[in-house]
DRENFINU-23493 format. One record per residue: y, x, z of N, C-alpha, C in turn. Coordinates in pm, whole numbers, plus 50000, padded with zeros to 5 digits. Layout:
// DRENFINU-23493
YXZYXZYXZ ...
This chain:
// DRENFINU-23493
156169721079607155709724979531155679741879534 156069750779566156469764679635154999765079676 155249755479839153809758379874152419756579810 152149751179711150819745879682150839760979580 152249767379521151319775679386151369789079517 152119786879602151349802079708150299800079705 149669786079785148189782279816147749788379759 148039779379626146279778279512146369786879432 147429794679414147709804879320147759822379381 147649821179498148169831479597149479837979555 150369829479520152089838579439153269831779502 153739840879565154659836879656155999842179518 156799825879475157969822179411158579833179458 158889829479651160169843479747160179851079679 158929861879653159099877379721159329884279510 158769869479428159259875979305160199874479220 160909884579125162129881679051162019883578920 161969871878896161249869478682162289876378619 163959881578654163479892778556163349910378612 162629913078729161949922078710160729923878615 160279904678629158849904078532159459913878346 160449903778330161299907078241160929921478113 161489927778212161589947478167160039946478119 158949940678088158329942778033157679938777913 158249929677914158299923077746159249922677667 159319919077526159649917177471159229912477321 159439900977359159359889577283160749876477285 160799869577153161929858177159161869850977298 162869848277387163149839477447164289830977447 164389816477471165409808777424164979804477625 166509809277671167109803977783167789786177774 166799777777857167719769377852167769763277992 169529756978037169539757278175170229742378146 170249732078233171369720578245172279726778363 173719721778292174589724978424175099722278522 174529708478571174199701978655173149698978733 172409707878736170889714078824171339721178909 170469714279018170959716279177169749721479245 168519721679136167449723279202166679743579187 167339743179042167599760879021168969766878961 169359770679077170519778079073170869782178909 172149778778839172609783678719172649799178745 173279799678844172859818978834171679825978802 170369816378852169599826678840168979825378627 169539817578547169169816878470169999829478347 170989829678422172189837578395171299851778395 171559851878496171039868878562169859870578483 168759863578405167609868078373168109866578205 168889853278150169269862478053170149878378041 171029878278114171719889378088170639902378065 169999903278197168979910678248167929917078120 167479906478046166479904977914167109909677827 166229921477773167089929977679166359923477540 165449921177536164629911577387165599906877292 165149898077189165279887577126166429874577237 167119869277230167539862177323168509847777260 168239841477371169639831077359169479822877385 170989816177465171529809377612171589797577562 171229785777628171849773577580172009763877681 173239758677752173729754977877173829740077861 172869732377894173159711677846173909711977925 175049703577913176539697377908175899687977984 175899682078120175659672178233174199669478248 173769677378211171769682678245171569681778390 170839679578481170349682178589169149690478546 168479692078694166679694478607165989692878547 165259693278433164579689678402164939677678271 166439678978317166649670078229167099669378060 167259683478062168129689077897167459673877825 165889677977816165369669577649165659657777674 165819650077766165889639777768167419633277726 168299639477805169529637577793170519639477627 169739654177583169979660177505168689658277412 168409650477284166969652377267166879657477118 168059653177058168569659676906169229672876959 169739675477036170579690577016169339697077070 168559693877136167359701577261166619707877090 166229695677026164779697876924165529709576817 167069707876836167379716676710167809725376731 167819728376899168299744576902166749750276934 165509742576988164259752277004163589755376823 163589744176744163229746176608163739754476548 165219759976548166499769476486166169778876567 165289785876693165039793676709163949798576670 162959787976687161169795376605161739800576500 162379791876441162409797876263162889806076281 163909816776356164629824976366163559831876388 163219831276472162429842376494160259841976474 159929835476408158719830976307158639847476283 157129849976323156539864276214155719856676098 155439864676053154319857475942153159864175959 152179869276055151039870276053149889862476040 
C-alpha cells in the first residue's frame, strides 16, 4: 500500500508526520483507534491527539484490530460519531 501511495501520489508516508500537519488545522477531530491494532501503533494516534490544539476527542475501541472498530462496536461507534458531529456542528 505505501508503495502505491508513493508511486501514484508522489507522497512518501514515511517522510511526513501527521502531528506536524495538524499544526495548521483547527477543525474538530475525533481520533478513533483500536487497542489491538498492530498495523498502526496506538502511540501514533496518542501522539497526534496530544499534539493537536483544536477541538478533539479520543476513543480507544476495546479489543479492536485495525479497521475493526466499527464492525466490533457498531452501536457505540455510531453513537460516538453522531454525538461528536452534533457537539461540533455549525449553523452555516
